[in-house]
N, C-alpha and C positions, 0 to 999 in steps of 0.2 A: 714374679707374679703368683698370686694365690691360685691354688689348684681349684678349678671349678668342679662342683658336683653336678653331674648331668641329670641324674634321676631325682625326681621331685618327692617330697615327703608331705603326706597328708596326716594330720593329727586331730583326733577327736577331743573336743572340749567337754569338761564335766566338772564335778566337784573337786577333783584333784588338781585341776588347772586354775581353779578359782582362788586358791589360797596362796599365801607366802610368796607373792610376786612370781608365781610359777609361770603365768602366761608369758611374761617378758622373757623368762629363762628359756622356755621352749622355742620362742621365736628366734632368740639369739643362737640357739643350737642348730637352727636350720629349717624350721617348719615353713613350707611355702604356701600351703592351703590348710585352713582349719575346717573341721567338720562339726556341724551342729546336728546331733542325732535327735531328730524330732520324735523318736519313739519314747524319749524320756524328758522330763522337765516340763515347765510351763512356757507359754509364749513370753512371759516376762523374763524368765531365765535366759532364753535364747536372744532376746533383744539386748539384755545386759551384756551377754558375752560377745555378741557381734559388735556392739559399740566399744567394748573394752579392747577388742582386737584392733580396731581402727585407731584408737587412741595410742595404744602401745606401739603399733607399727609406725605411726607418725613420729613418736618419740625416738625410736631407734633408727629411723631413716630407712625403712624397707616397705615393700608392698606385699600384702598378704591376701590371698583369695579366700572367699567364704563359700563353703559348700553346705547347703541345707539338704539333709537326708530324710526323705519321707519314710514313715514307719511301714507303710504297705499293709495289705490284709493278712498279716501273719496270723496263723491259727495258733491259739493257745488253750491250754486247759485253764479252767477257772480256779477259784480259791478252795482251799480245804478248811473244814470246820475247826480243826485243832492243829493246824500247822502241817509240816511235811509228813509224808507217809513213806513207809518202806514196802516196795513191791517185791515179791519173791517169784522166781521162775516157776511156771506151772500154775500159778494161782489165777482165778478168773478176775477180770477187771473190766468195768463198763464205762464207756464214754457216753454221757448223758446229753442228748441234743435238744432237750426241752428248753423253752425260752426262760422259764423261771426254775431251773434246776436248783435243788438245794445244795449247800456247801458240801464238798466232797469228803470222802474218808478212804480207807484202804481197800474199798470194794468198788468205788465209782467216783467220777468227778464230771462236772459240766465242761462244755467246750464253747469257745467263742464263735465257732462257725456251725450254725444249726443245720446247714445244708450238707454236712459231712455224711449223713445217712444216705444221701443220693449219690455220693462219689466213691463209696467203698463197697466191697463185697467180701464174702467168705474167702479166706486165703490171703487177703492183702496184709502187708506188714506196715504198721504205723510206728513211726519213730518219734520219741519224745526227748526233750532236753538235748537237742543237737545229736541225737542218736545214742545217747547213753542208756536209754531204756527202749526196748522193742516190744510191741504187742502184735499178736496175730489175730485178725478178725475171724471170729467163729460164726457170728450171726448178726444180721441187722434186722431189728424188729422194734416197732412201737417207739420210734424216736430215740432208740438206743443202739449203740454199737457194742456188742458183747465180744470180749476179747480174752485171750490167754496170754499171760506174760511170758515172753521168750527170754528177754534179758531184764533182770530186775535191777533195783537200785532205789535211791532216795528221790522222790518226786515232790516238788514244792509248788507253790502258787505260780500261775501264769507262765509256766514253761511252754516252749514251742512244740508244735506237732506237725509232722510231715508224713506224707505217704511215700514209701519207698518206690522210686520210679516216677514220681510225680503224678499228675493227672487230676489234681483237685481243681474245680471249675470256678472258684471265686475270682473276681476281676482284680486288676492291678491297683486300682484306686479305691480306697474306702472313703466314707464320709469325712473321717478325720483327715485323710490326705488332702481332700479338696479344700478343707479349711486351712491346712498347713501350707498349701500352695499359695494362698493369699498371704499368709504370714511370711513366706519366703520372699514374696514380692516386697512386702513392707520392710523386711530386713535388708533389702538390696543385695541379696545373695548373688554371687557370681556363677554358681553352679547349683542345679537342682537334681538330686539323685532320686530316681524312681525305682522303688523296690518291687520285686517279684514280677518283673516284666514278662509277658507271654508273647507279645507280637509288636510290630511297628505301630499298630493302632493305639496301644497303651502309651507309647511315647508321644504320638501326635495329640492325644487327648490331654496329657499333662502339659505339653507345650502350649496348646490353645488356652487352657485354663490359666496358665502363668501369664501369657501375653494379655489376656483379658483383665488380669489383676494388675497389669502395669509392670510386670517383671521382665527382665531381659536376660536372665540367667541361661547359660548353656545347659543342655539336658544330658544327664548321665544315666545310662541304662544299667541297672544292676542285674547281672546274669546270675541268678540263683535258683531258677526253676529248671527242671528237666525239659519242659516244653520250650524254654528259651533256646536251648541248644539246637532243636529242630528248626527254629526260625532265626538262627543267629545272624545270617547275612542281612535279612531285612531289618532286624533290630539295630544292628551296627550302622547300617545306612541311615536309619531314621534318627539316631541319636547323634549328639555332638561328641560324646565320650562314653566309654563303657567301664564297668567295674567288675572284676572277677571276685564275686562275693562268695568266698569259699565255704562259709559256714553252712547255710541252707543248701547250697548246691552240692556240697559233699554228702550231706545227709540224704538227699534225693537220689543221687546217681551212684553213691558208694565211693568210699575213699580210694579204691583201686583205680577208678576212672578219672579221678580229679587231676592228677599231674598232667596227663595228656590233654585234657580239656583246657586246663589253664594255658598251656602252650598254644593250643588251637585258637582260643579267644584272643590272646595277645597278637598272634600272627594275623588273624582276620582284621583286628583293629588297625594294625599298621598298614595292611594292604588297602584298606578302605579309608585311609586318612582320618582316623579317629584316635584321640588320646585314650589311654587305657590305664586303669588303676588296679593294682593287685592288693587284695585286702583279706583280713580276718586271721587272727592269731599268729601274726608274723613274728612277734616277739612276746608271746603270751606269758612265758615264765617271768617276764619283767614286771608283771602286775605285782609280784612280790619280791623278786630278786633284783639286785642292782646290775647284773650282767646277763646277757642272753646265753642260751645253750648253743653248743656247736651246731646242732640240727637246725636251730632257728637262723643262725648265721648263714648256713648253706641254703636255707629256704629263701631268704631275702636275696642272697647273691644270685641264685639261679633265676629268680624273677627278673633281676637287673640284666643278667646275661641274655635272657630270652627277649629283652627289648621293652619291658614295661616302662611306661612314662613315669609312673609314680607308685610308691609303696605306701601303705596306710597303717597307722596305729589306731586301735580302737580302745579297748578297755585299758591298755597299757598307759595311755595318757589321761583318759577320762576318769578312771577310778583307781589307777595304780599308785604304788608307793613312790615311784621314781620316774615321773613323766619326763623330766629333763634328761635323765640318764638314758631313757628309752630312745628319745630323739637323737641323742649323741651317738648311741650305738647304731641306730639306723643309718645315720650319716656316715659313720666309719665304714660300715659294711658296704654301703653303696659305692663309696670312693674306692674301696679295695676291689670290688667286683669290676668297676669301670676300668681300673688299671689293667685288668686281665682281658677286657673285652676287645675282640678283634672283629671289626665290621666285615661282613661277607656279603654286603648288599649287591644284588644283581641289578646293574644299571641298564640292562637291555629293555627296550620298549615293551617287549612281551610280558615282562614281569610287573608292569605297572600300567594302569589305564591313564592315558594322557589326553585330556579333552579340554584343558584350560591353559591359558598362557602362563599363569603363575606356576602351575604344575610343571610345565615344560622348562621354565626358568629354573625352578628348584632342582629338577633332575640334572640340568646342564651344570648348575653350580656344584652339585655333589660329584658329578663326573670330573670336573676340573679340580675340585678340592682333593680328590683321591689321587691325583696325578701331578699336581703342582703344590709346592710346599707353602700353602697359605696359612697365616696365623689365625684368621677368623673369617667368618661370613657375616656380612652386615646386611640385614634386610630392613629397608625402609618400608614400613607397613602401617596402614591405617586400621585395619580390622584384625590383623594377626594371621590372615589366611596364608600368606606366603611363608611366614615362619613355620606354620603348621605343616605345610608341604615339605619344607626343608627338613623338619625334624623327623619325617617319615623315612627319609633316605639316611640310614644310619652311617655315621662318620665320627671320627675323633676330632673333627674341627668344630670348635664352639660357634654357636649362632647367636648373634646379638640382634635382637628385634627392636628397632627404634620406632616408637609410636608416641603420638601426643595424646592418645586416648587412654586414660587411666583404666577404664573398664576393659579395654582390649589387652592391656598389659597384665591385668590380674587374671584374665582368662588364659593368657599364655603361660602363666605360672604352673600349669598342669602339663606343659609340653617338655619332654626330655630334650636335652641339649640346648634349649633356648633360654637366653637371659634377656628379659625385657628391660628396655632402657627408655626413660622419658626423653622425648626429643620432639621439638616443634619445628617442622619445615616451613617457617614463615616466609622464607624466600622461595618462590615457586620455581626458580631456575634450577634444573636438575644438577648442573655442574656445581653451582654454589652449595646446594643442599648436600651433595656427596662430600664436598670438602669439609663442610661443617660437621657432618656425621663422623668422618674419620678423625677430625680434630677433637671432637667430644670424647671419643674412646681413647685417643692419645692422652688427653688431659686426665683421664681416669686410670692411667697406667695399664690399660688393657693392651694397647699397641705401642710398639717401639719403632724408632727410626730403622728403616731397612725392611720392615715386615711387608709381606704381600697379603692383600686382602681381596676378597670377592665382595662386590656390592650389588644388591638387586634393588630396583625401584621401577616406578612407572613414569610414563611421559609427563604425567600431571601429578606431582608429588602432593600428598595430603588428601588424595581421593582413594576410596576403597576399591579393591578389585581390579586395579589396572597395572599390576606388575608385569612388565614386558621387556625389561632391560637388565643385562648382566655385564658388569665391568670388572676387570682385573686391574687393581691399583697397587702402587708402591707408596709406602709411607716415607716421605722425605723429612728434611729438617723441620723442626717445630710442628710435626704432625701434618704437614701439607701433603695432601693426596696428589700423586702424580700418575698420569697414564703410563702404562708399561709399554715400552717399545720392543724390548727383547727379553726373552727368558734366559 
């Protein structure tokens, strides 16, 4: 049997994946979900790429999820009159908050957020271009923020700006985001990522706008503001998934705090039954190089060992020289880390909230899987909810989620340990459906004669939210499922 990769791979599309049959190559290398970065490109670009993904996925016989990622209200410096400037430590530099600020030079530049003058004060440190340049505020006067350069460097058009420690008051959804939510609905995206989330209210607003536009995507909360850490529990509860967006988060909270917070966010997501993506510069050197650095390998592996559901490639695939090699490297590292992974899941009720039947069934299945030598867990699921609960209880036993809903199967592509399989339980009799499910996996060489499997389902197969049954089955001749009488 082929070794299953348990951790999911998200890859960003862009100019590098548009050419030379590269899209097909990265899908064959193992991409589970593609990301459309709505910060760049036109609506036509995203429509073309989303359609191409579906065409190629059908051609090679796989399912691929589509994640639309909102730009969010990222603060940026405006443009310079004569191109990039060099800032020297100790020199004065002004951020111009006037509506019609002139093009910048080496003494000043306009900013996209005119309310910056209300959010900063003398002594604050402002970080530009992902922290490569640092300014200290000396005075705020007449729509201008006067600063001294602490860390100099090359500053070019439209680079990002953060306040060290967070605290900027602009909302999570810009006018562009509201328009792009409608675009995400038109694209039939499976996931919608909301940038710079501050609270659960930001998630609910995005979900309401998406549903109003006819979209059914799962909502991904990007944790990249210092304020989001303070409201982490409510944000995770409100979202369907979370993303550890390490770029802006690292700038706001500082590099030294980032590793611990990454682990905290992953742990919180698992406890609260949410999928979690770890993102940003995971294989950054592969934008240029054909192989990753050892530090990058360790970074990806540590995220996998910590329990992340998915790891994400950004510039590596969108604009890099080797998108397919980056995906292949990510796949290899995930598989290697998974071989070293030893689940230490606490199955005691105190470690998990149990208030639903499907959650209780999932916990029971994982308890048995850890103590009986089962080959696989089979979840008959309409919505994917049972499979999601199963994936929260870490185990080395693969989970096969059988569903007739293509949308549900694509959403499950973000869940660690879960392999979605198309299956239509047309016969409502639970016993017949169970036999058909086992025989399907037997025919796909997933199961062999003599294997033990756990199967979960509801009394009424094909209906969402009703999983209440757990069976331990033996695979007999020709893949016939037999009830187990003795262990």
